[in-house]
Backbone as a ProteinNet text record, in pm:
[ID]
protein_1_A
[PRIMARY]
XXXXXXXXXXXXXXXXXXXXXXXXXXXXXXXXXXXXXXXXXXXXXXXXXXXXXXXXXXXXXXXXXXXXXXXXXXXXXXXXXXXXXXXXXXXXXXXXXXXXXXXXXXX
[TERTIARY]
-209.6	-142.2	-45.8	-47.5	41.8	157.9	243.3	366.7	343.9	237.4	214.8	179.7	123.7	82.7	183.8	295.2	391.8	504.8	520.9	631.8	705.3	831.1	909.2	981.7	967.2	1038	1178.7	1282.4	1419.3	1462.7	1416.8	1459.6	1397.9	1272	1202.6	1195.6	1211.6	1202.5	1061.4	963.7	823.8	746.3	628.8	551.6	521.8	541.1	511.7	366.2	315.7	179.2	170	74.1	53.5	-16.5	23.7	-50.7	-187.3	-283.5	-412.8	-394.4	-489.5	-482.8	-481.5	-559.1	-566.9	-433.1	-366.3	-236.2	-132.4	-127.2	-29.4	-56.1	-182.8	-218.2	-189.9	-215.8	-189.8	-40.2	42	187.6	237.1	179.7	218.6	180.3	57.5	14.6	104.2	140	228.4	363.8	418.8	546.9	537.3	431	411.6	400.7	322.2	305.5	437.6	512.6	642.7	737.1	739.3	823.1	779	648.3	596.7	637.6	627.2	666.7	815.9	898.4	1043.3	1075.3	1009.2	1032.4	987.6	875	825.6	924.4	977	1072	1201.9	1238.6	1361.1	1347.8	1225.1	1205.2	1211.8	1209.9	1213.5	1357.6	1377.7	1511.5	1556.3	1680.5	1736.2	1796.1	1760.7	1805.9	1943	1983.2	2109.5	2093.9	1983.6	1958.6	1939	1862.8	1834.4	1882.4	2000	2051.5	2099.6	2031.4	2066	2152.4	2194.1	2281	2214	2294.3	2243	2143.9	2159	2064.2	1925.1	1918.2	1788.3	1725.4	1805	1753.8	1699.4	1773.5	1730.3	1597.2	1585.6	1461.5	1346.9	1375.4	1270.4	1216.7	1304.8	1260.1	1177.7	1219.4	1144	1005.6	999.4	871.5	782.9	840	763.5	708.1	789.1	743.8	630.1	642.8	537	407.7	420.5	303	235.8	315.7	258.2	194.6	254.5	194.9	58.4	52	-74.1	-177.9	-136.4	-228	-286.4	-202.8	-250.1	-342.2	-308.6	-390.5	-531	-541.5	-671.1	-746.9	-697.7	-768	-694.8	-602.5	-511.6	-576.3	-518.1	-562.6	-671	-703.5	-802.3	-740.7	-609.4	-543	-545.4	-521.9	-515.2	-645.8	-757	-887.3	-904.4	-867.5	-881.1	-786.3	-663.1	-564.4	-607.4	-654.5	-698.5	-815.2	-905.4	-1019.7	-971.5	-873.9	-821.7	-745.8	-670.8	-598.4	-698.1	-804.6	-906.7	-973.9	-1002.7	-1062.2	-967.9	-840.4	-741.3	-732.7	-724.8	-715.5	-839.5	-957.4	-1081.3	-1079.7	-1032.3	-1023.5	-923.7	-810.3	-708.3	-755.4	-840.7	-888.2	-1004.4	-1072.5	-1187.1	-1139	-1218.8	-1179.4	-1178.4	-1082.5	-1070.3	-1186.9	-1241.1	-1350.3	-1297.5	-1382	-1341	-1366.1	-1270	-1284.8	-1385.4	-1464.3	-1560.9	-1487	-1539.8	-1477.8	-1512.2	-1414	-1437.2	-1507.8	-1612.1	-1685.5	-1614.6	-1586.1	-1522.4	-1629.8	-1604.8	-1706.8	-1663.2
269.5	343.8	247.9	248.7	158.9	236.4	167.9	228.2	344.6	344	454.4	582.5	572.4	688.9	731.1	661.5	694.2	776.7	896.1	982.9	1014.8	979.6	1003.4	1136.1	1218.3	1345.4	1317.4	1341.2	1309.3	1383	1505.9	1584.4	1531.2	1495.3	1454.4	1303	1229.2	1083.9	1033.9	1114	1074	1108.4	1049.2	1078.5	1227.2	1279.1	1419.7	1430.8	1553.4	1575.5	1535.8	1452.5	1409.4	1519.1	1538.9	1633.5	1573.2	1658.5	1606	1542.4	1459.8	1395.7	1501.2	1607	1713.3	1786.5	1814.6	1882.1	1797.1	1669.7	1579.8	1565	1548.8	1532.1	1659.6	1774.4	1901.9	1921.7	1885.5	1896.8	1802.7	1683	1588	1641.6	1694.8	1749.9	1866.5	1951.5	2063.9	2015.4	1913.4	1856.6	1800.2	1728.8	1669.6	1777.5	1881.7	1989.6	2062.5	2084.6	2150.7	2069.9	1939.5	1854.2	1860.1	1865.2	1874.2	2007.3	2116.6	2247.5	2252.3	2196.2	2193.3	2112.9	1998.4	1915.8	1990.4	2060.3	2137.2	2247.1	2318.7	2426.4	2373.5	2251.1	2192.3	2163.7	2161.2	2133.8	2260.7	2377.1	2504.9	2536.1	2563.5	2594.8	2730.8	2738.5	2866	2937.4	3066.2	3140.7	3203	3222	3287.8	3437.9	3491.7	3635.2	3680.3	3605.3	3639.8	3530.3	3479	3370	3425.7	3387.5	3434.5	3336.2	3230.4	3132	3059.7	3025.8	2946.8	3026.3	3159.2	3241.9	3232.5	3235.7	3223.9	3088.5	2983.1	2849.3	2843	2901.3	2901.4	2973.7	3092.1	3168.5	3102	3037	2965	2851.2	2778.9	2671	2725.8	2843	2905.9	2949.1	3002.5	3041.2	2918.6	2810.9	2687.6	2636.2	2644.2	2598.2	2685.3	2816.5	2907.9	2884.6	2865.7	2838.3	2707.8	2605.3	2475.3	2477.9	2550.5	2564.1	2632.6	2739.8	2814.1	2731.6	2661.3	2576	2468.4	2403.9	2300.3	2360.6	2480.2	2544.7	2574.5	2606.3	2640.9	2520.3	2401.8	2283.5	2213	2283.4	2225.1	2137	2022.9	1926.8	1833.6	1848	1760.2	1634.8	1621.1	1502.5	1501.9	1617.8	1624.4	1578	1618.8	1578.9	1426.9	1366.5	1221.3	1146.3	1195.3	1130.5	1143.2	1262.5	1283.6	1191.2	1173.9	1084.4	941.4	896.4	759.9	745.2	849.1	845.4	835.9	917.6	914.3	777.6	718.4	584.8	482.4	491.9	399	412.7	536.5	559.2	509.3	524.7	477	325.2	258.5	111.7	68.1	138.2	102.6	129	229.7	265.2	177.6	113.8	29.4	-93.6	-136	-255.7	-378.3	-463.5	-585.9	-678.4	-744.4	-838.5	-954.3	-998	-1106.7	-1239.7	-1327.9	-1462.5	-1538.5	-1623.1	-1699.4	-1787.7	-1792.7	-1874.6	-2020	-2103.4	-2247.5	-2294.6	-2372.9	-2425.5	-2549	-2547.7	-2666.1	-2761.1	-2886.9	-2987.4	-3069.5
1575.4	1470.1	1399.7	1267.4	1194.4	1134.5	1061.5	1012.2	917.3	838	745.1	820	938.4	1014.4	1120.3	1132.2	1235	1176	1229.5	1191.1	1319.2	1324.6	1445.4	1433.1	1534.6	1540.4	1589.8	1507.2	1547.8	1673.5	1690.4	1806.5	1935.1	1931.1	2052.2	2068.4	1959.4	1967.2	1991.7	1955.1	1972.9	1846.4	1829.7	1708.8	1695.3	1575.5	1546.1	1503	1497.2	1451.3	1304.4	1273.6	1135.9	1057	931.2	849.1	817.3	790.4	747.9	610.7	574.3	442.7	333.1	351.1	250.3	238.2	352.6	348.9	276.2	311.1	248.6	99.1	63	-77.9	-157.3	-97	-164.8	-187.4	-88.5	-104.5	-214.6	-219.9	-323.6	-461.6	-474.3	-603	-644	-548.6	-577.6	-628.4	-563.6	-606.3	-747.8	-774.9	-907.2	-1014.8	-989.1	-1086.2	-1107.1	-999.4	-1010.8	-1100	-1081.7	-1165.6	-1311.5	-1334.2	-1471.1	-1535	-1459.8	-1513.5	-1543.8	-1454	-1478.4	-1603.8	-1619.6	-1738.6	-1864.4	-1855.3	-1969.5	-2007.1	-1907.8	-1936	-1996.7	-1964.2	-2020	-2169.1	-2220	-2363	-2447	-2381	-2453.3	-2490.8	-2620.4	-2669.2	-2617.9	-2575.9	-2530	-2649.8	-2664.1	-2781.1	-2759.9	-2635.3	-2608.8	-2593.7	-2644.3	-2636.5	-2491.6	-2417.2	-2277.7	-2183.5	-2205.8	-2123.1	-1988.8	-1883.6	-1750	-1674.7	-1739.7	-1675.9	-1560.7	-1460.9	-1348.8	-1263.6	-1259.3	-1182.8	-1243.8	-1376.2	-1443.1	-1412.9	-1416.7	-1386.3	-1244.5	-1149.6	-1009.3	-994.1	-1053.5	-1042.4	-1117.9	-1226.9	-1300.9	-1215.3	-1146.7	-1058.4	-942.1	-889.3	-781	-831.2	-953	-1011.6	-1030.4	-1081.7	-1100.7	-968.3	-862.2	-730.6	-679.5	-694.3	-650.4	-729.8	-860.4	-943.3	-902.6	-879.7	-844.2	-705.5	-610.5	-477	-486.3	-563.3	-577.1	-652.1	-754.1	-829.1	-738	-658.3	-566.1	-460.1	-411.5	-308.3	-360.6	-488.8	-547.4	-602.2	-579.3	-627.3	-739.3	-800.1	-897.8	-1001.8	-1017.2	-1116.9	-1064	-936.2	-874.4	-814.3	-826.8	-772	-619.7	-558.7	-412.5	-349.8	-408	-354.5	-359	-471.2	-485.9	-392.3	-382.3	-294.8	-149.2	-109	29.1	63.9	-30.3	-7.6	18.7	-60.5	-43.2	89.2	127.3	254.8	370.2	365.3	470.5	477.5	361.1	358.9	420.8	386.7	440.6	592.6	640.5	785	856.9	795.7	857.5	870.8	767.3	772	878.7	886.9	986	1128.1	1147.5	1280.5	1326.2	1232.4	1267.4	1344.2	1441.3	1516.2	1425.1	1449	1369.6	1402.1	1301.5	1328.6	1413.2	1504.9	1593.2	1524	1539.4	1484.1	1571.7	1511.7	1592.8	1692.9	1813.2	1917.2	1895.7	1917.1	1905.3	2031.5	2012.7	2127.3	2180.7	2308.5	2367.6	2414.8	2393.3	2429.4	2545.2
[MASK]
+++++++++++++++++++++++++++++++++++++++++++++++++++++++++++++++++++++++++++++++++++++++++++++++++++++++++++

């Protein structure tokens, strides 16, 4: 196991269960989509008519997070699938035995 696959559980001091590549990629896609939605909402002009203040902002962020989680769960933008594939490929390469160097013949 290499450094990218090692997650230390602070409470137990031992490696924690690793998420599957698909779980990790889906969480990343959800985070990315949530950030995109928040940035998009920041471009919308506030009219003042329905200004809910900080409570509205909090609930809008919660809505964006829920939307992005559901979008990622349903396949989203397709990023999670591509990222998971690359993670699986990386792990397969890391798990494969290292090629042996040719032995020098002693004379």
